[in-house]
C-alpha positions as CSV (number, residue, x, y, z in Angstrom):
1,M,0.0,0.1,0.1
2,K,2.8,2.2,0.6
3,L,4.4,1.9,-2.7
4,I,1.4,2.5,-4.5
5,A,1.1,5.7,-2.5
6,L,4.6,6.7,-3.4
7,V,4.1,6.1,-7.2
8,L,1.1,8.1,-7.2
9,S,2.7,10.8,-5.4
10,W,6.1,10.8,-7.6
11,T,3.3,10.7,-10.5
12,C,1.4,13.7,-9.6
13,L,4.9,15.4,-9.0
14,V,6.1,14.7,-12.6
15,F,2.7,15.8,-14.3
16,A,2.9,18.7,-12.3
17,A,6.5,19.8,-13.3
18,G,5.6,18.7,-16.8
19,K,2.6,21.0,-17.5
20,N,4.5,24.1,-16.8
21,S,7.6,23.0,-18.6
22,A,7.1,25.1,-22.0
23,V,7.0,28.3,-19.9
24,N,9.4,27.7,-17.0
25,G,12.9,29.6,-17.3
26,V,14.6,32.6,-18.0
27,W,13.1,34.7,-21.0
28,R,14.8,37.4,-22.7
29,A,14.3,40.1,-25.2
30,E,16.4,42.7,-27.0
31,M,15.7,46.0,-29.0
32,D,18.5,47.4,-31.2
33,G,21.2,44.7,-30.1
34,L,20.5,45.8,-26.2
35,P,18.7,43.9,-23.5
36,S,15.1,45.2,-23.1
37,F,14.0,42.7,-20.4
38,V,14.8,39.5,-18.4
39,M,11.7,37.3,-17.1
40,T,12.1,34.3,-14.9
41,I,9.3,31.8,-14.3
42,S,9.3,29.1,-11.9
43,D,7.1,26.5,-10.2
44,E,9.2,25.0,-8.0
45,G,6.9,26.1,-5.0
46,G,3.9,24.6,-6.6
47,G,2.0,27.3,-8.4
48,L,3.7,29.6,-11.0
49,T,5.7,32.5,-9.8
50,G,8.0,34.9,-11.7
51,A,9.8,38.3,-11.6
52,I,10.6,40.6,-14.6
53,L,13.8,43.3,-15.1
54,F,13.0,45.9,-17.9
55,Y,15.9,48.0,-19.1
56,L,15.5,51.7,-19.9
57,I,17.2,52.3,-23.4
58,R,18.5,55.7,-23.8
59,R,19.3,57.0,-27.2
60,D,20.9,60.4,-26.5
61,D,22.3,62.7,-29.3
62,G,25.6,61.8,-30.3
63,Q,25.9,58.6,-28.0
64,P,25.5,55.2,-28.9
65,P,22.2,53.8,-27.4
66,H,22.9,51.9,-23.8
67,A,20.6,50.1,-21.7
68,S,20.2,50.6,-17.8
69,P,18.6,47.9,-15.7
70,G,15.8,49.0,-13.6
71,I,14.3,47.2,-10.4
72,P,13.0,43.5,-10.5
73,E,9.2,43.4,-10.2
74,P,7.1,40.5,-9.3
75,L,4.3,39.1,-11.5
76,F,1.1,38.1,-10.2
77,N,-2.2,36.6,-11.4
78,L,-0.1,34.2,-13.3
79,R,-2.3,31.9,-15.4
80,F,-1.0,29.3,-18.1
81,D,-3.2,27.8,-20.4
82,G,-0.3,25.7,-22.2
83,K,0.0,27.9,-24.7
84,A,0.1,31.4,-23.3
85,L,1.1,32.8,-20.2
86,D,-1.1,35.8,-18.6
87,F,0.3,38.0,-15.8
88,R,0.4,41.4,-14.6
89,V,3.0,43.8,-13.4
90,S,2.4,46.7,-10.9
91,H,3.0,50.0,-12.6
92,S,2.9,51.9,-9.6
93,R,5.5,50.1,-7.7
94,A,8.0,50.7,-10.7
95,H,7.4,54.2,-11.3
96,G,6.4,55.6,-7.8
97,A,4.1,58.0,-6.4
98,Q,3.5,59.5,-9.9
99,T,1.6,56.6,-10.8
100,A,0.2,55.4,-7.6
101,N,-3.3,55.5,-9.1
102,D,-2.5,53.7,-12.0
103,P,-3.8,50.2,-12.7
104,P,-1.3,47.0,-12.9
105,V,-0.2,46.2,-16.6
106,S,-1.3,43.1,-18.3
107,F,1.0,40.8,-20.4
108,R,0.6,37.7,-22.2
109,L,3.6,35.7,-23.2
110,K,2.6,33.5,-26.3
111,I,4.6,30.2,-26.8
112,T,5.7,30.2,-30.3
113,G,8.1,27.5,-30.0
114,P,10.2,25.3,-27.7
115,D,12.1,28.2,-26.6
116,E,10.5,31.3,-28.5
117,G,7.4,33.4,-27.7
118,L,5.8,36.9,-28.3
119,L,5.4,39.1,-25.4
120,V,2.3,41.3,-25.9
121,R,1.2,44.1,-23.7
122,D,-2.5,44.7,-22.8
123,G,-3.6,43.0,-25.8
124,K,-1.5,45.2,-28.4
125,E,-0.6,42.5,-30.9
126,S,1.0,44.7,-33.3
127,Q,3.3,45.9,-30.6
128,A,4.6,42.4,-29.8
129,I,8.1,41.8,-28.8
130,H,10.1,38.6,-29.6
131,V,11.5,36.8,-26.7
132,S,13.8,33.5,-26.5
133,R,14.3,31.3,-23.5
134,D,17.7,30.4,-22.2
135,K,18.7,26.9,-23.2
């Protein structure tokens, strides 16, 4: 009886890990050859969790473009249906008091291949950003 319980527990763990395997990992995007964001997704604690770090890309006159990292922000309300991950990011945490009343920003990471995807903000498909997952 203990063996059956152990096998069932192990099977549940394997299935749980597998259902999020298409989205787990470190995802990156670039713009003009510079990093634009890094996002980490994990289900190690049971449910999906994650964080995103956006880069500010500056294009000052007479200078080459350069990127500066911001502060990592937690992802919340993560929902993965096997093809796309929906999540939200706080706007007010990232930009302080000037945006204290702004609602969180909604994103969707559409999985387009084994380590490829498109990040869409607030349903703006025409502005989707190509992302890739570290191998």
